[in-house]
C-alpha positions in Angstrom: 43.4 188.4 148.9 42.9 190.7 152.1 44.3 190.4 155.3 41.4 188.2 156.9 41.2 185.9 154.3 45.0 185.4 154.0 44.6 184.9 157.5 41.6 182.4 156.9 44.6 180.3 154.3 47.7 180.4 156.5 46.3 177.1 158.1 45.7 175.3 155.4 49.0 176.7 153.2 51.2 175.9 156.4 49.5 172.6 156.5 50.4 171.9 152.6 54.1 172.8 152.8 54.1 170.7 155.7 53.3 168.0 153.0 55.7 169.3 150.2 58.2 169.1 153.0 57.5 165.7 154.3 57.5 164.6 150.6 60.8 166.3 149.4 63.1 164.9 152.6 61.5 161.2 151.8 62.9 162.1 148.0 65.9 163.2 149.4 66.1 160.2 151.1 65.4 157.4 148.5 67.6 159.3 146.8 70.9 159.2 149.2 69.5 154.9 149.6 69.8 154.3 145.9 72.5 156.2 145.3 74.6 153.8 148.1 73.0 151.2 146.4 74.3 151.3 143.2 77.7 150.2 142.1 77.6 152.0 139.2 79.2 155.3 139.0 77.1 157.2 136.4 74.0 156.5 138.5 75.7 157.5 141.7 76.6 160.6 140.3 73.0 161.3 138.9 71.0 160.4 142.4 74.2 162.7 143.9 73.0 165.9 141.4 69.8 165.3 142.5 69.9 165.2 146.6 72.3 168.2 146.2 68.7 169.8 144.0 66.6 168.9 146.7 68.8 170.2 149.8 68.6 173.7 149.1 64.5 173.2 148.3 64.2 171.6 151.8 66.5 174.9 153.3 63.6 177.3 151.9 60.7 174.8 152.9 61.8 175.5 155.7 62.8 179.4 155.8 59.3 179.6 154.6 57.1 178.1 157.3 59.5 179.0 159.8 58.0 182.7 158.5 55.1 181.9 158.1 54.4 180.2 162.1 55.5 183.4 162.9 53.5 185.6 160.6 50.7 186.7 163.8 47.2 188.0 162.5 
């Protein structure tokens, strides 16, 4: 894609990534809550694993969004 085309689509790309980032944060929060609301160790462990998998994704999304926002046309 040309530089001009890339610049044109950047705002919608950033918007989409922000929505996905928000969803991941919500998903992490839900699993954290569910983890703390169960007495079953196996279910708690599974929720904890999911939270631990989501954390690096959130970090990468934040870094990607930061880089995209800093780019100049």
